[in-house]
N, C-alpha and C positions, 0 to 999 in steps of 0.2 A: 507316757512314760515309758512304756515298752518300746515304742519306736524311736524315742530319743536315745535309749540304752542300745538298741540294735545300731543305730547311726554311729554312735561313738566306737562301737566294736568292729563294725564292718568297714566303714569308710576308710580308716587307715590301712586296712589289709588290701581293698581295691587300689588305693592309691599307690602302695608298694608295688602291686602287680602291675600297675600301669607303668612305673618307672622301670621296672625290670623289663616288660614287653617292649616299650619304646626304645630303650638303651640297646637291646639286642638287635634291633632293626637299624637304628641310627648310627651305629659304630662298627659298620662293616669296613670301613676305610682304614687308612693308615697315613703315615708321614709322606709317602709318596703321592698323595693327593693335595699336597700343600699347594695352595694358590688356586684351586678349582672351586673354592666356596666364595660367595659374595656377602654382602651386608656384615663386613667384619666390624662394623661400629658396634654390633652386639657384643663384641668381646672386650668393649672398653668399660671398665668400672668407673662410673662418673662419681662416685661417693668417696668422700675423704676417709672416713673412719675404717671402713673395711678394706680399703686399697693401701692402708698404712701398714698392713701386714701381708700384702700380696693377695688378699681375697682368699685366705687359706681357712678362715673362721666358718666354713660351711656348717659345722656343728652347732656353733655358738653364737651366730650372728642373730641380732633382735631388731626388731622395729622396721622402719621404712626402707632402710638399706638392704634389708634381706630381699626385697623385690628383685635386686639383681643377682644375688648369690645363691641364696636358698629361701624361697618365698615362704617356707614353713616358718621361719623366725619372725614373720610379720605378726604372728599371733602374740608375740611379746609386747605390742603396743598396749600400754595400759589405758589410756585415753585418746589424746589427739597429738600428732606429731607433724611439724612441717619441716621440711629441709630444702635448702638451696645451696648447690656446689658449682664451682667453676674450676676447669682444669686447663691449663696451658700444655697442649698436646704436641710434642715432638717438634714440628717446625711450623709455626705461624698458624696453627690450628687451635681452635677453642671448643671445648667441650662443656655445655652447660646443662644442669639437671635441676629439676624441681618436682617435689612430690609431697603428698600429704597421706596420712592414714588415720583412721577413726575406729576406736573400738565400738562394737555393736553389741547387742545381747547376746547371751549364751555363749560367751568366750570366742566370738568371732570378731574378725577385723577386716575392713575393707580398705584398700590402698590404690592410689593412682600415682604414677610417676611418668614424667615427660623427660626425654633426653634429646639434645640436639647436637650436631657437630657443624661448626662454622668454619669454611675454609678461606674466607676474605674474597676479594674482588679478583677474579681470573680474567686475563684479557682473551678476547675473541679474535681468533685467526682464521684465514681462509687460503686457499692456493694463491690468491693474488695479493694477499697481505700476510706473509708468514710472520711478520714482526708484530702483528696485531692490527686491528681495524680502527682502534681507538675506542671501542665498545667493551664493556666488561660484563660478566655474569657472575652469579653467586650461586653455587649448588645448595640444595636444601636436603639435609640428611636428618631425619626424625624418627624416634619411635615412642609409641605411647603404650604403657602397660596398666592394665586393670587387674588388680590382685585381690584374692580373698583367701584368708587362713583362718584356721580354728584349732583351739586346744580340744582335742577329743577326750584326753585324760589328764591327769597331773604330769604324766610322763610323755606323752605323745601329741605332737603338733604336725599339722599337713597344711598343705596350700597348693594354689595353682595361679598362674598368671596368663592372661590373654594378651598379647602384644601386637599393636599395628605398627609395621615398617614401611617406611615411605623414603625414598630416594628420587631426587628429581633435578632437572636442570630446566631451562625455559621450553625446550623442545623435546624432552624425553622423560619418562617416568617409570619407575617400577616400584611396586608394592606387593605386600604380602601380610599374612598374620601368622604368628608363632605361638607356641605353648610352652610354658615352663611349668614343672611340678616339682615339689620337694617335701621331705618329712624330716622331722627332728625327734630324737628321743633323749630323755634326760634321766639318769639313774645316780644313786649314791645316796647316803644318808644325809648329806648337806647339798644334793643336786649338784655334785662337782663333776660328774662325769657325763660328757654330752656326745652323741653321735648324730651324723646328718648325711643325707644322701638328696642330690638334686640334679634334675635333667632339664637342660636348657636348649632353646633355639630349635625346637622340632616343628617343622612345617613344611609347606608345599614350597617349590622352586619358585624364584622370582625371575622376571624378564623384562628388559627395557623395551619400551613401545613408545612411539610418537614420531613427529615429523623429522627428528634428528636422524632417524634410519634412513631419510632420503637422500638421494644423491642425484643432482642434475647434471646431464651430459647433453652435449651438442651432437647430434647425427646428421649424416647426410643421407638423402633418400635417393632413389634411383634416377632423378632427373637433376641431381646436383644441388638441390635445395637444402639448406640448414634448417633444422628444427631442434628444439630442446624437449628432453624428456626427462622425467623423474622416475628413478628407479629406487625400489624398497629393498635395503639390506636387511635380511633376516638375523636378528640377534639371537644368540643361544641362551636358553635358560641357565641359571645357576642355583646351586643349593644353599641353605642357610649353614652357618658354622655351628652345628650341633656339638654338645659336650656334656660330660657326665661328671659330677663332683661327688667324692666320698670323703668324708672327713671326721675327726674326732678331736676332743679336747678334754683337758683335765684342769680344774681350778685348785691351786694349792693356797690355803689360809696362812698368811703370814702373821696377822694379828687381827683384831676384831674390826680394823679399819682397812686393812690392805690385803691384797691378793695377788697371786701371779698365776697366769693362765698359759699353758702350753697347749698348741694347737698344731695338728698335722692334717694334710690335705693331699688327696690324689686326684688328678684331672685327666680324664680320657677324652682327648680331642679327635674328633672324626677327621679333620683335615690338616692337622698339624701334629708335632710331637707331643707325647704325654708329659705331664708335668708333675712334680713331687714338691710339696712345700712343707715348712716347718717354721714356726715363730713362737714369739713370747709377747705378753702384754701384762703390764703392771698396772694396777688400779688402785688408787686411794679414794675409798667410799665411791661416790659417782662424780667427785669434783675433778679428778685429774686422772688421765691414762696416758701411758707411754707405750708404744708398741713398735716391733720390728719383725720382718719375716724374710725368708729366703726361698725363691722358687727356682727349682733345678729342672732342666730338661737336657736330653742328650746333646753334647757339644758346646754347652753354653759357656765352659770354661776357657774356651780358646776362641780368639776373635776369628781365626781361619776356618772354624766348623760351626760357629753359632749361627743359627739361621733366624734369630730373633733380636730386634733392636735392644731388649733388655738384658741386663746383666745378671738379674736375680735379686738384688737387694732392694728392700723396701723398708720404710721407717715412717712414723707420724706420731702424732700426739692429740689429746682432746682436753679441752677446759669446759667444765659444766658450771654454770652459775646459777644458784637459785635466785629468782626474781621475786617470787611470792609463793604463798601456800599452794603447791601442786603445779607451779610454772617455773620451768628451767629455760635458760638460754646456754646453747652449746657452740663452741667453736672448734672445729676439726681441720686438721692440716696432714697431708701425706706427700711422700716423695718415693718416686720410683726410678731408680737409676737406669740410665739408658746410654748405649754408645753405639755408633758415633754421633747420633741425633740428640738433641737436647732433652734432658730428663724431664718428665711431667711433674708439675706442682698441683696439688689440688687444695683448695680451701673451701670449707663448708661451714654453714651455719644452720642450727637447728632450734626450734623452738617446741617444747612439749608442755601440754597443758593437762 
C-alpha cells in the first residue's frame, strides 16, 4: 500500500522532470535548421479526430489517438478501443494507421499503433536509362509505437511511447527507436480545466545503409586494361524531428447534453518554426462532435513567406453510434487546408468495447 502511494506521488514528478530535461537538450535548434531533420513522417498526424482541429488538443485528447499527440491521454481508455484511419496526403500519397488500446488493472492502459506511408510505384532510372528501365520499386516507411499510460491520481495522468521507425527501399534502409512522453492535469469542480505537456520524437540519429550506397565505376590500370570497381558513398546521419507541445483547454457547459470546448496549444519545433494553435469543439453527448482549429506560424499568411504547405485551417466531425451495451461505433473525418498541393482528407473508423 505504501509502495502504491509512493508510486502515484513520485512518478508524475519524475515524468515531468524527464520532459523538462529532454526538452532542454532537444530544442537547441531554430528554424534555420529547417530541412536538416529526417523521418518527417513522424510529424504526420494519421488520426481523424485530433487532426480535425489541428492537433491542438494536447490537454484534452483521450484514448488511442493520444499516442500521437500526448500519450498521457491514453489513460482515458475505459476498456478496449480499435481505430483504423486512412489519409490522402498532399500528392498521390496514402497514410494508413491502425491501433488498439486496452485498459489494465490499477488505472493503467496499454496501446499499440502502426502507421505506414505509401508512395505508390516509382520508376527505376539509371545513367543509361534516364527515362526509366521499365522496373519500379515502392519505398516502405513505417513506424510502430508501444505505449503505456496510467492515471496516478484523479487529476494527473502520464505515459510514454517507445516507437520503432523504419524507412527502406530495396537496396537501402534506415531505422531508429524514439521516445515520446507526456503528462495531463485536470482541475475544476466539473473537471472542465485541462493542461497537457508532451515531448515527441526524441532519439538517436538515423542513417541509410545498404548496397544503394555503392557506385560502380570503370577504371583503367597502368597497362591499359579496363576493370570495374564498386565504391561506397558514405551517407550522413540525420536527426529526428523532435518537438514539444504545451496546451490547455476549457469546457463550457451549454446544457446537460451539450458542451463547447476551447483549446489552445504551443508547439516548439527543433527544426522548423514554432506554431500556435487555437480551436473549438462542440459536442452533443457522445453522439456528435464538430470541431475546427487554426494553426499559425510566422509567415503563414503570405504565400511569398509561407514555408509550409498548410495554410492553417483545420476542420472535422465525429458521429458516434451505440451498437449495444458498452459498444460504440464511431466515424471520424478531418480536413487540413493546404496550398498549392492537395489538401489532405482523413477518414477514421473506431470501435469501443
